[in-house]
C-alpha positions as CSV (number, residue, x, y, z in Angstrom):
1,M,3.1,-9.7,4.7
2,N,5.0,-12.0,2.5
3,R,8.8,-12.5,2.5
4,V,9.4,-10.2,-0.5
5,A,7.4,-7.5,1.1
6,Q,9.3,-7.8,4.4
7,I,12.6,-7.4,2.5
8,A,11.2,-4.4,0.5
9,R,10.1,-2.8,3.8
10,K,13.6,-3.2,5.3
11,Q,15.3,-1.9,2.2
12,I,13.0,1.1,2.0
13,C,13.7,1.9,5.7
14,D,17.4,1.7,5.0
15,I,17.2,4.1,2.0
16,M,14.8,6.5,3.8
17,S,17.0,6.4,6.9
18,Q,19.8,8.0,4.8
19,E,17.4,10.5,3.2
20,M,15.9,11.5,6.5
21,E,19.1,11.2,8.5
22,L,17.4,9.1,11.2
23,P,17.9,5.5,12.5
24,A,16.1,2.9,10.4
25,S,14.0,1.8,13.4
26,Q,12.7,5.3,13.8
27,V,12.1,5.7,10.1
28,D,10.0,2.5,10.1
29,S,7.6,3.9,12.7
30,I,7.3,7.2,10.8
31,L,6.7,5.6,7.4
32,F,4.4,2.8,8.1
33,A,0.9,2.9,9.6
34,S,1.5,-0.3,11.6
35,L,3.9,-3.2,12.2
36,G,3.6,-6.0,9.7
37,S,1.9,-3.8,7.1
38,L,2.9,-2.1,3.9
39,R,0.3,0.6,4.4
40,L,2.0,4.0,4.8
41,S,1.1,6.7,7.2
42,S,0.3,10.2,5.8
43,S,3.8,11.4,6.8
44,G,5.3,8.3,5.4
45,N,3.6,8.9,2.1
46,A,4.9,12.5,2.0
47,E,8.4,11.4,2.7
48,M,8.3,8.5,0.1
49,K,7.0,10.8,-2.6
50,K,10.2,12.8,-2.3
51,V,12.4,9.8,-3.2
52,F,10.4,7.2,-5.0
53,D,8.2,7.0,-8.2
54,H,4.6,6.8,-7.3
55,Y,1.2,6.1,-9.0
56,T,-1.9,7.9,-7.8
57,F,-5.4,6.6,-8.3
58,Q,-8.6,8.4,-7.5
59,P,-11.4,5.9,-7.3
60,E,-14.9,7.0,-7.9
61,K,-15.9,4.9,-4.9
62,D,-15.7,6.8,-1.6
63,I,-12.6,5.6,0.2
64,K,-14.6,5.8,3.5
65,D,-16.6,2.8,2.1
66,L,-13.5,0.6,2.0
67,K,-13.7,-2.4,4.4
68,S,-11.0,-4.0,6.5
69,Y,-10.8,-6.8,4.0
70,H,-9.7,-4.4,1.3
71,F,-6.8,-3.3,3.5
72,V,-5.9,-6.9,4.3
73,A,-6.1,-8.0,0.7
74,M,-4.0,-5.1,-0.5
75,N,-1.4,-5.9,2.1
76,R,-1.3,-9.6,0.9
77,L,-1.2,-8.8,-2.8
78,F,1.2,-5.8,-2.9
79,D,4.9,-6.3,-2.4
80,Y,5.6,-2.6,-2.0
81,P,4.1,0.2,0.1
82,F,0.8,1.8,-0.6
83,Y,-1.0,4.8,0.9
84,I,-4.7,5.2,1.3
85,G,-5.7,8.8,1.7
86,K,-9.0,10.6,2.0
87,K,-9.5,10.8,-1.8
88,N,-6.8,8.8,-3.4
89,I,-4.7,5.6,-3.2
90,V,-1.0,5.9,-4.0
91,L,1.1,2.9,-5.1
92,Y,4.9,2.7,-5.1
93,S,5.3,-0.2,-7.5
94,S,4.9,0.0,-11.2
95,E,3.9,-3.7,-11.2
96,D,1.1,-3.0,-8.8
97,A,-0.1,0.0,-10.8
98,V,-0.1,-2.1,-14.0
99,A,-2.2,-4.7,-12.2
100,V,-4.7,-2.1,-11.1
101,N,-4.9,-0.7,-14.7
102,L,-5.4,-4.2,-16.1
103,Y,-8.5,-4.5,-14.0
104,G,-9.7,-1.2,-15.6
105,G,-8.9,1.1,-12.8
106,M,-8.9,1.3,-9.0
107,D,-12.7,0.9,-8.6
108,E,-12.7,-2.4,-10.6
109,F,-9.6,-3.6,-8.7
110,L,-11.3,-2.9,-5.4
111,E,-14.4,-4.7,-6.5
112,A,-12.3,-7.7,-7.5
113,L,-10.8,-7.6,-4.1
114,S,-14.2,-7.5,-2.6
115,S,-15.4,-10.5,-4.6
116,S,-12.2,-12.4,-3.8
117,C,-12.5,-11.8,-0.1
118,K,-16.1,-12.8,0.0
119,L,-15.3,-16.1,-1.7
120,D,-12.5,-16.7,0.9
121,T,-14.8,-16.1,3.8
122,Q,-17.4,-18.4,2.3
123,R,-14.9,-21.3,1.9
124,K,-14.1,-21.2,5.6
């Protein structure tokens, strides 16, 4: 997670702490799926949707087919939280949503991530 993402995560926890009337440290563990990641838990996604604008994508590709490198790449690329559900992916940044749309949609974006990650592993 880059520095911008770390700052965003802290600010989101502060905002959501006021909304949820809980300490920021507790909110962090509720919102995010793991430490050092921007991926939201399902309860985190539900809470975030109440407060923040969000952009939902329903890829044609089965989300069960996503590999760990997709998650790693999304965590590296995105500066704001995202949620990966059973049938959709939710982004909380208009910039990230625009990037996905520039690729032609979530399926094309995920394919580009796949290609990029395969190139990275071949270089090592």
